[in-house]
C-alpha positions as CSV (number, residue, x, y, z in Angstrom):
1,M,201.0,38.8,75.3
2,K,199.8,38.6,72.5
3,L,195.6,36.6,71.9
4,T,197.7,34.4,69.4
5,D,200.0,33.3,72.4
6,A,197.3,32.6,74.7
7,S,196.6,29.0,73.6
8,S,199.6,28.0,75.1
9,V,198.7,28.7,78.7
10,V,195.0,28.7,78.7
11,N,193.8,25.9,81.0
12,E,192.4,22.7,79.1
13,E,189.1,22.4,81.1
14,L,187.5,26.1,81.6
15,T,186.0,26.6,84.9
16,M,183.5,29.3,85.6
17,T,185.8,31.2,87.9
18,F,188.7,33.1,85.9
19,E,191.4,33.4,88.6
20,E,193.8,34.8,86.0
21,S,195.8,38.9,86.5
22,C,194.9,40.9,83.1
23,P,198.1,40.6,80.4
24,E,198.0,44.4,80.8
25,C,198.9,45.5,84.3
26,G,197.8,42.4,86.7
27,A,194.8,43.5,88.2
28,S,192.3,41.0,88.5
29,M,189.8,40.1,85.2
30,V,186.2,39.6,84.6
31,E,183.5,38.3,82.3
32,S,182.2,40.4,79.7
33,D,181.0,38.3,76.4
34,R,179.8,34.6,76.2
35,R,179.2,33.3,72.7
36,M,178.6,29.7,71.4
37,E,179.7,28.8,67.9
38,D,180.0,24.8,65.9
39,G,179.6,24.2,69.5
40,A,182.5,25.6,71.3
41,V,181.7,28.2,73.8
42,F,184.5,31.6,73.7
43,I,184.7,33.6,76.5
44,W,186.0,37.4,77.0
45,Y,187.4,38.2,80.0
46,T,188.1,42.3,80.6
47,C,190.2,44.1,83.5
48,T,188.4,45.0,85.9
49,R,190.3,48.6,86.4
50,E,188.1,51.6,84.5
51,D,191.7,52.9,83.1
52,C,192.9,49.4,81.7
53,T,192.2,48.2,78.3
54,G,193.6,44.5,79.1
55,Q,191.8,41.3,77.7
56,W,191.4,37.6,77.8
57,L,190.2,35.2,75.4
58,T,189.1,31.7,76.2
59,K,187.7,28.8,74.0
60,K,186.0,25.6,75.1
61,A,185.6,23.5,72.2
62,P,182.9,20.4,72.9
63,R,184.7,16.7,73.8
64,M,185.0,14.3,70.8
65,R,182.9,11.6,71.8
66,G,183.4,7.8,70.3
67,I,187.2,7.6,70.2
């Protein structure tokens, strides 16, 4: 799966645990990096298998207030 297609399958609510399988091999994934940019949190997950390069990116945007 391309990263550009990921937004259509990522849940709107982000939890601390990521229970999805690697898009490359199906193994479990773990959080590897977390960045904050313009108020949004970007979290990279990587595959737990040593020989796999599968990755997944999630984004949690700040909620709009006063609407």
